[in-house]
VOBA-90896 format. One line per 4 residues: their letters; for each residue x, y negated, z negated of C-alpha. Coordinates in steps of 0.05 Angstrom, whole numbers, plus 5000, padded with zeros to 4 digits. Layout:
// residues N
A = X Y Z | ...
//
This chain:
// residues 683
MFGK = 4540 7319 1457 | 4540 7321 1382 | 4590 7378 1383 | 4640 7337 1423
QKQA = 4631 7278 1375 | 4641 7325 1316 | 4705 7354 1346 | 4731 7284 1364
LQTS = 4715 7257 1294 | 4748 7317 1260 | 4811 7311 1303 | 4813 7235 1295
LSFR = 4805 7234 1219 | 4854 7290 1206 | 4908 7265 1252 | 4899 7193 1232
FLRW = 4906 7214 1159 | 4967 7258 1173 | 4998 7206 1220 | 5010 7162 1159
IIPL = 5016 7213 1103 | 5071 7257 1135 | 5117 7198 1153 | 5105 7167 1085
VTVS = 5122 7232 1050 | 5182 7243 1095 | 5206 7171 1086 | 5197 7177 1010
FVAF = 5239 7240 1008 | 5291 7210 1054 | 5293 7146 1014 | 5299 7186 0950
GVAG = 5355 7226 0982 | 5391 7163 1007 | 5383 7131 0939 | 5411 7195 0908
FFVT = 5468 7192 0958 | 5487 7121 0938 | 5477 7135 0864 | 5519 7198 0870
RASL = 5571 7161 0910 | 5573 7105 0859 | 5579 7157 0804 | 5635 7192 0841
VSFS = 5672 7127 0853 | 5663 7108 0779 | 5686 7177 0757 | 5746 7173 0804
QQSS = 5763 7104 0777 | 5759 7129 0706 | 5800 7191 0722 | 5853 7150 0759
TLLT = 5855 7099 0703 | 5865 7154 0652 | 5919 7185 0695 | 5957 7120 0707
DQTR = 5951 7100 0633 | 5978 7168 0611 | 6035 7162 0660 | 6050 7092 0633
VALV = 6050 7120 0562 | 6097 7176 0584 | 6143 7125 0616 | 6143 7082 0553
NWIH = 6159 7142 0510 | 6215 7163 0557 | 6245 7093 0556 | 6240 7091 0480
DQIY = 6280 7156 0480 | 6333 7123 0523 | 6335 7063 0476 | 6344 7109 0416
LAQS = 6399 7148 0451 | 6435 7084 0472 | 6432 7057 0401 | 6457 7125 0375
IAAN = 6516 7123 0422 | 6532 7051 0403 | 6531 7070 0329 | 6576 7131 0336
PKVV = 6642 7121 0298 | 6684 7146 0356 | 6654 7094 0402 | 6662 7039 0349
HACL = 6735 7060 0337 | 6750 7059 0411 | 6720 6989 0418 | 6763 6965 0360
NPTD = 6825 6998 0390 | 6816 6997 0466 | 6890 7007 0480 | 6894 7070 0436
DKAR = 6894 7128 0485 | 6873 7178 0431 | 6814 7135 0409 | 6791 7128 0481
AEAR = 6799 7203 0493 | 6757 7221 0433 | 6703 7172 0452 | 6704 7195 0525
AYLQ = 6696 7268 0503 | 6636 7248 0461 | 6604 7210 0519 | 6618 7268 0567
GIHD = 6582 7316 0521 | 6520 7272 0523 | 6524 7265 0598 | 6530 7341 0606
RYQY = 6470 7350 0562 | 6426 7301 0600 | 6437 7315 0674 | 6391 7259 0697
YENV = 6442 7206 0674 | 6483 7174 0730 | 6535 7149 0681 | 6545 7138 0606
PVGI = 6596 7081 0602 | 6618 7034 0546 | 6637 6961 0556 | 6686 6920 0515
RLPE = 6681 6849 0489 | 6746 6810 0496 | 6766 6740 0475 | 6757 6683 0525
GQSL = 6806 6688 0582 | 6837 6755 0562 | 6837 6821 0600 | 6856 6893 0585
TIDY = 6898 6941 0628 | 6884 7015 0619 | 6924 7073 0646 | 6875 7127 0671
EGQQ = 6909 7188 0701 | 6965 7146 0728 | 6920 7090 0754 | 6921 7021 0724
KVVR = 6851 6994 0711 | 6842 6921 0694 | 6784 6908 0648 | 6758 6838 0636
NGGF = 6709 6812 0584 | 6645 6854 0589 | 6674 6907 0635 | 6672 6983 0627
FLDT = 6733 7013 0593 | 6700 7082 0583 | 6656 7122 0632 | 6636 7194 0647
VQGR = 6648 7193 0723 | 6723 7205 0723 | 6740 7132 0716 | 6706 7109 0779
TLGK = 6669 7052 0743 | 6726 7029 0698 | 6734 6954 0703 | 6664 6947 0733
AGLD = 6608 6902 0704 | 6618 6835 0671 | 6584 6773 0643 | 6545 6762 0708
LNYV = 6499 6821 0692 | 6437 6806 0651 | 6443 6866 0604 | 6515 6847 0587
RAMF = 6495 6776 0570 | 6436 6802 0529 | 6484 6846 0488 | 6533 6790 0474
DGAP = 6475 6743 0457 | 6454 6790 0400 | 6396 6829 0431 | 6384 6897 0396
YYVS = 6377 6932 0464 | 6359 6915 0536 | 6323 6951 0594 | 6345 6929 0663
HVYP = 6308 6930 0729 | 6311 6990 0777 | 6367 6986 0828 | 6407 7034 0872
SLLR = 6468 7063 0837 | 6539 7044 0860 | 6560 7117 0862 | 6506 7154 0900
GNPL = 6451 7102 0915 | 6400 7137 0870 | 6347 7092 0839 | 6364 7080 0766
FVVA = 6359 7031 0710 | 6404 7020 0650 | 6389 7016 0576 | 6442 6979 0536
APVK = 6455 6975 0461 | 6507 6933 0425 | 6568 6964 0390 | 6579 6927 0325
SDGR = 6632 6924 0271 | 6619 6885 0207 | 6558 6854 0241 | 6600 6829 0299
VIGY = 6587 6852 0371 | 6651 6884 0397 | 6622 6919 0458 | 6562 6956 0484
ALVA = 6540 7027 0502 | 6501 7042 0565 | 6458 7099 0591 | 6437 7099 0664
PRMD = 6378 7147 0674 | 6357 7161 0745 | 6285 7139 0758 | 6274 7195 0808
YFTD = 6281 7245 0750 | 6219 7214 0717 | 6181 7207 0783 | 6195 7280 0801
LFLD = 6163 7302 0735 | 6106 7253 0727 | 6091 7220 0794 | 6110 7262 0854
KVKI = 6078 7326 0829 | 6012 7292 0813 | 5957 7302 0866 | 5893 7262 0863
GDSG = 5841 7298 0904 | 5868 7327 0969 | 5917 7272 0989 | 5917 7221 0933
YLMM = 5983 7204 0898 | 6018 7159 0847 | 6069 7104 0863 | 6105 7050 0824
FDEN = 6126 6978 0838 | 6161 6924 0799 | 6143 6850 0795 | 6194 6835 0850
RQVV = 6152 6879 0898 | 6207 6931 0899 | 6180 7001 0910 | 6207 7042 0852
AHPD = 6170 7108 0866 | 6130 7131 0927 | 6117 7197 0963 | 6150 7166 1024
KRLI = 6222 7163 0999 | 6242 7115 1054 | 6204 7059 1019 | 6241 7065 0952
LNDK = 6285 7003 0940 | 6287 6991 1015 | 6278 6917 1032 | 6266 6932 1105
EKEK = 6215 6987 1096 | 6177 6955 1038 | 6140 6909 1086 | 6096 6969 1103
VAQL = 6065 6964 1035 | 6071 6888 1029 | 5995 6877 1034 | 5984 6927 0978
THRI = 6039 6900 0932 | 6014 6829 0943 | 5943 6850 0924 | 5969 6886 0861
LDGA = 6016 6831 0837 | 5973 6771 0856 | 5905 6799 0838 | 5872 6809 0771
DQSF = 5832 6872 0790 | 5852 6936 0755 | 5818 6976 0810 | 5801 6958 0882
FETY = 5791 6985 0952 | 5844 6968 1004 | 5859 6995 1074 | 5928 7024 1082
EDVE = 5951 7059 1146 | 5879 7052 1173 | 5851 7090 1114 | 5808 7057 1061
KLYV = 5832 7079 0992 | 5815 7068 0920 | 5874 7039 0881 | 5877 7038 0805
VSRL = 5934 6998 0771 | 5965 7007 0703 | 6015 6953 0684 | 6076 6962 0640
TKNT = 6092 6891 0616 | 6162 6868 0598 | 6140 6849 0527 | 6123 6922 0512
FDPP = 6193 6934 0485 | 6199 6868 0446 | 6208 6879 0371 | 6148 6867 0327
GAAA = 6141 6795 0305 | 6183 6767 0362 | 6178 6691 0368 | 6136 6662 0424
GSAH = 6179 6642 0483 | 6238 6684 0462 | 6275 6725 0514 | 6244 6793 0531
LMAN = 6284 6857 0523 | 6261 6884 0590 | 6279 6854 0657 | 6211 6855 0692
DWYI = 6141 6886 0694 | 6128 6954 0725 | 6062 6975 0759 | 6039 7048 0762
VSGQ = 5988 7054 0819 | 5943 7112 0840 | 5915 7116 0911 | 5860 7162 0936
PKSE = 5822 7159 1003 | 5750 7136 0995 | 5726 7190 1043 | 5749 7245 0995
IVRA = 5711 7212 0938 | 5644 7207 0975 | 5651 7273 1014 | 5612 7313 0963
STTQ = 5555 7263 0961 | 5551 7262 1037 | 5543 7338 1040 | 5492 7335 0985
VYSY = 5449 7282 1020 | 5449 7321 1086 | 5424 7383 1051 | 5372 7342 1015
LGFS = 5348 7309 1079 | 5338 7376 1114 | 5300 7403 1055 | 5258 7338 1054
ILLS = 5238 7347 1127 | 5217 7420 1118 | 5178 7402 1055 | 5143 7345 1092
VFLG = 5121 7392 1148 | 5094 7442 1098 | 5057 7389 1059 | 5029 7360 1125
ALLY = 4997 7428 1143 | 4966 7435 1074 | 4940 7364 1076 | 4910 7375 1145
RHTT = 4872 7437 1123 | 4848 7404 1059 | 4827 7340 1095 | 4786 7380 1146
RTIT = 4748 7418 1092 | 4737 7363 1040 | 4733 7299 1080 | 4720 7310 1154
QPLL = 4660 7358 1150 | 4621 7317 1098 | 4634 7254 1138 | 4608 7288 1201
ELTR = 4543 7306 1165 | 4535 7233 1142 | 4549 7209 1213 | 4495 7255 1241
AAGE = 4443 7231 1191 | 4460 7158 1202 | 4458 7167 1278 | 4388 7199 1272
IVRS = 4363 7139 1232 | 4392 7091 1283 | 4365 7129 1342 | 4294 7145 1320
GDLT = 4283 7103 1256 | 4269 7166 1216 | 4279 7149 1142 | 4262 7220 1120
QKID = 4335 7244 1130 | 4370 7279 1071 | 4442 7299 1058 | 4461 7358 1015
AHSN = 4514 7336 0964 | 4550 7393 0929 | 4618 7364 0909 | 4632 7317 0852
DEIG = 4686 7277 0887 | 4682 7212 0926 | 4651 7246 0987 | 4596 7277 0944
ELSR = 4584 7210 0911 | 4580 7178 0981 | 4528 7230 1002 | 4485 7217 0940
TFNQ = 4491 7142 0951 | 4470 7151 1024 | 4407 7188 1001 | 4392 7133 0951
MVDR = 4402 7081 1006 | 4353 7116 1051 | 4301 7119 0995 | 4311 7045 0982
LREM = 4303 7030 1056 | 4238 7069 1057 | 4212 7030 0996 | 4235 6964 1027
ASSL = 4198 6979 1092 | 4133 6991 1053 | 4143 6927 1012 | 4159 6887 1074
RQSL = 4094 6908 1107 | 4055 6886 1046 | 4093 6820 1040 | 4090 6802 1114
ASLV = 4016 6782 1113 | 4027 6737 1052 | 4086 6705 1088 | 4045 6690 1151
EAVT = 3990 6657 1109 | 4042 6616 1070 | 4074 6593 1135 | 4006 6569 1162
NLEA = 3992 6529 1098 | 4062 6499 1102 | 4050 6474 1173 | 3986 6438 1151
TNAD = 4021 6406 1091 | 4079 6383 1134 | 4031 6349 1183 | 3997 6309 1126
QRET = 4064 6290 1096 | 4091 6267 1163 | 4032 6219 1173 | 4039 6189 1103
ITRQ = 4114 6178 1111 | 4104 6145 1179 | 4059 6092 1147 | 4109 6081 1091
AAAL = 4165 6072 1141 | 4126 6018 1179 | 4112 5979 1114 | 4184 5983 1093
QETQ = 4206 5959 1161 | 4165 5895 1153 | 4190 5886 1082 | 4262 5893 1105
VTAQ = 4252 5839 1159 | 4223 5790 1107 | 4279 5806 1058 | 4330 5792 1113
EIKQ = 4300 5722 1125 | 4299 5706 1051 | 4371 5729 1045 | 4392 5683 1102
TSNM = 4356 5623 1070 | 4388 5639 1003 | 4457 5643 1035 | 4448 5574 1066
AAQK = 4425 5544 0999 | 4485 5574 0964 | 4532 5546 1017 | 4502 5476 1011
AEVV = 4506 5480 0935 | 4579 5498 0941 | 4591 5437 0986 | 4555 5389 0938
LKVA = 4592 5419 0879 | 4658 5408 0915 | 4640 5334 0931 | 4618 5322 0859
SEAD = 4683 5353 0833 | 4723 5307 0879 | 4683 5246 0856 | 4694 5265 0783
EIGR = 4769 5272 0795 | 4771 5204 0831 | 4733 5171 0773 | 4781 5200 0723
SGET = 4840 5175 0765 | 4808 5105 0769 | 4800 5101 0694 | 4872 5121 0684
SIEQ = 4896 5070 0735 | 4855 5013 0702 | 4883 5031 0634 | 4953 5029 0662
TLTW = 4938 4961 0697 | 4912 4931 0632 | 4975 4954 0597 | 5020 4925 0651
LADI = 4982 4857 0651 | 4987 4852 0576 | 5062 4865 0580 | 5068 4812 0635
RTEA = 5029 4761 0592 | 5076 4775 0534 | 5137 4768 0578 | 5110 4702 0608
SDIS = 5101 4674 0538 | 5172 4694 0521 | 5198 4661 0585 | 5161 4595 0569
TKIG = 5191 4596 0499 | 5261 4607 0525 | 5252 4551 0577 | 5231 4503 0522
ELGA = 5293 4522 0483 | 5334 4510 0546 | 5304 4438 0552 | 5323 4424 0480
RTRQ = 5394 4447 0494 | 5395 4403 0557 | 5376 4342 0516 | 5431 4358 0466
IGHI = 5481 4361 0524 | 5455 4292 0547 | 5470 4262 0478 | 5540 4293 0480
TQSV = 5551 4264 0550 | 5531 4195 0526 | 5581 4201 0469 | 5635 4220 0520
RDLA = 5616 4160 0564 | 5623 4113 0503 | 5691 4142 0487 | 5712 4133 0559
DQSN = 5691 4058 0558 | 5730 4048 0494 | 5790 4083 0525 | 5785 4036 0586
MLAL = 5783 3975 0541 | 5843 4000 0502 | 5881 4014 0567 | 5865 3944 0592
NAAI = 5891 3912 0527 | 5953 3956 0531 | 5967 3932 0602 | 5961 3860 0581
EAVR = 6009 3872 0524 | 6057 3908 0571 | 6058 3847 0617 | 6073 3804 0558
SGEH = 6131 3847 0537 | 6166 3839 0604 | 6217 3891 0624 | 6210 3928 0559
GKGF = 6135 3939 0569 | 6138 3968 0640 | 6137 4040 0617 | 6080 4026 0569
GVVA = 6043 3992 0626 | 6048 4055 0668 | 6019 4096 0612 | 5963 4045 0603
REIR = 5946 4050 0677 | 5943 4126 0674 | 5898 4124 0613 | 5853 4073 0647
SLAD = 5850 4117 0709 | 5830 4177 0666 | 5777 4137 0630 | 5747 4116 0697
QSIQ = 5745 4189 0720 | 5712 4209 0654 | 5659 4156 0663 | 5645 4179 0734
ATHR = 5640 4253 0710 | 5592 4235 0654 | 5548 4198 0705 | 5547 4261 0748
VSDV = 5532 4305 0688 | 5475 4258 0667 | 5445 4264 0737 | 5450 4340 0735
LDDT = 5419 4343 0665 | 5362 4298 0687 | 5347 4344 0746 | 5352 4405 0700
ANAI = 5304 4374 0650 | 5254 4358 0705 | 5260 4430 0732 | 5250 4458 0662
TSTI = 5188 4415 0652 | 5159 4439 0719 | 5175 4512 0701 | 5141 4505 0634
AISE = 5079 4478 0669 | 5080 4535 0720 | 5089 4586 0664 | 5029 4559 0628
KGAQ = 4987 4563 0691 | 5012 4634 0704 | 4993 4655 0634 | 4923 4627 0644
KIDS = 4916 4666 0709 | 4941 4729 0676 | 4889 4720 0620 | 4835 4711 0673
GLTQ = 4860 4774 0710 | 4859 4814 0645 | 4788 4795 0634 | 4767 4815 0704
VRTS = 4806 4882 0701 | 4773 4898 0634 | 4705 4885 0665 | 4722 4929 0726
GETL = 4747 4984 0679 | 4681 4984 0640 | 4642 4988 0705 | 4686 5045 0733
RRLS = 4681 5083 0667 | 4604 5080 0669 | 4607 5102 0742 | 4654 5161 0723
NIVR = 4606 5183 0668 | 4548 5182 0718 | 4589 5223 0768 | 4610 5273 0713
ENSA = 4537 5282 0693 | 4517 5293 0766 | 4575 5343 0774 | 4550 5384 0714
AVRQ = 4479 5384 0742 | 4504 5405 0812 | 4546 5461 0780 | 4484 5487 0744
IAAA = 4445 5484 0809 | 4501 5521 0846 | 4502 5575 0792 | 4427 5584 0796
VSQQ = 4430 5588 0873 | 4486 5639 0868 | 4446 5682 0819 | 4386 5676 0865
DAGI = 4429 5697 0925 | 4456 5757 0886 | 4385 5778 0867 | 4360 5771 0938
AQIF = 4420 5813 0962 | 4403 5867 0911 | 4330 5866 0934 | 4352 5871 1007
GSVT = 4400 5929 0989 | 4344 5965 0952 | 4297 5957 1011 | 4351 5982 1058
ELSK = 4365 6043 1014 | 4291 6056 1009 | 4286 6052 1085 | 4344 6101 1092
AVDD = 4310 6147 1042 | 4246 6145 1082 | 4286 6160 1146 | 4319 6219 1110
TVKR = 4250 6243 1087 | 4225 6240 1158 | 4286 6281 1180 | 4275 6332 1125
VETT = 4202 6338 1145 | 4226 6351 1216 | 4275 6402 1189 | 4219 6434 1150
DRAT = 4178 6439 1214 | 4237 6473 1249 | 4247 6519 1189 | 4173 6536 1191
EAVK = 4179 6554 1264 | 4241 6596 1249 | 4205 6632 1192 | 4147 6646 1239
SVTA = 4196 6674 1291 | 4233 6716 1239 | 4167 6741 1212 | 4148 6765 1281
QVEG = 4216 6799 1289 | 4211 6833 1220 | 4142 6857 1237 | 4169 6888 1301
IIKE = 4228 6921 1265 | 4183 6951 1210 | 4139 6982 1262 | 4200 7021 1289
YRV = 4212 7059 1223 | 4175 7121 1201 | 4167 7126 1125
//
């Protein structure tokens, strides 16, 4: 039985250990190999980028130097005396022949030139007719009057070409764009230089090097890796150089590389990956800008001396770049797997000897202790590693268990005695707490009744305080109203006196009007008498006194009317005087009544003021009583709360005593169990 367990434990531990170690080691090696693959691939890509950048930059430098050579040669041709003399004397056959021979010698020396012509500058509207081997050639302003291709380009060119305009505008030289030649269709560009005499431009010299000469030497023969190559574009997306010759300066075929040229011209990346013909390639760009050939110190915004930018591009398949790293990582992965298997076998043997066997011995000893309770087991510890330390610790644990068993046997009797005493103490404490709980219950009931009585007294005191406050406010309002009434009555008494005085003055004025009316009546009587005497005198005068008699009658009539009016005015004045007299009497009686009312109101005000003072004193007393009742109610509430808390504390004490009883029972039960366990061990 134990042998089967030993074999199972040995197999389980070893294989469980190796089940994790071998995959971890293998994964580590594989991860390291994959990381090395990506690092190597990144390094190869970086190295390829640097190599391609160096190659394209060197090619650009070679192209710049070659173009500088063409500029120097064009300027040398333009400065040659034979060429200058021919431009000054374009109709001189001898001068043209000498210049043509000079140009032909240059053309023969440099076979890559398509043509070495010279153009003439003529006055506005003039042309030149040249006899060349019996053929009449008409040359206009800016046209060729000398060439090295048997006169086939004589009369060609003109002011519509950018390099001709640049020469006549005073440029020191000019480099044109690449275009197919008129003679053979070869890709070429021209380098022009002005022909001058006394500082005046009289013509221009031209060299037309073939671009395929340069590409044959510096682009087509370059191989990058197995299938990488160099190519060249201009800023108009024209293919200038390419291994596939069909693409060069072919507007129909250049669409095949349109995606690539767009990426190069529109992007700012010097190197990038792009898929071309279903192959992902690394492209590196070196740009030859049009300001490269501008003279030093050229003003900003001035015309450039080169037609457009050129781009030299290298392309290499990405698969060629990373091929070496892929082979390396496969080799490394195979080596990693073999090394993992070898390390797994070594670890298995080492684990069996140093870990599994000591653990089996520990398992046997622990199983014997569990099975029979034998604490006399010992483990031989020979190694100084963790397993040996575990064996020594196991021996110490067994020794401690043996000592603990002996101590527990000695302490068990003391624990039983302590539990018995604790039961007796809990019984006495339970009885005492029960009596305290009954007394507190009665106290709580009494405190509840006192609290209810105190609450009622406090409520009544609040009601009385509210009524007293309202009475105090009413008293204050009454005092204010009486003060206002006294003020109003005094004002009325003053106004009544003023009215009586004014009425008396009105009576005096009425009497004065009566005297005036009497005077008017007397004047009317006198006027009546005078009118009567005048009528008598008019009668005496006869016919001459008739008009005076009429006047006398009118005056008498007016006097009678005045007398009647004065009688009516006298009657009105008598009525007015009687009314004034009655008003004065009434005003005096009203003043007496107002004086009597003032006296009564003052008496009522004094009575109300004394009543208000009494109410105010009662309100203060009621407020003090309410405050005392409130304080008494708060104190009773605190007493009731304290009694309630004390009752809760007693209830909690009862519960804790019950808990202590249960704990005592548990301790008794555990003591019995410990006693049974200790009896099982042999020390």
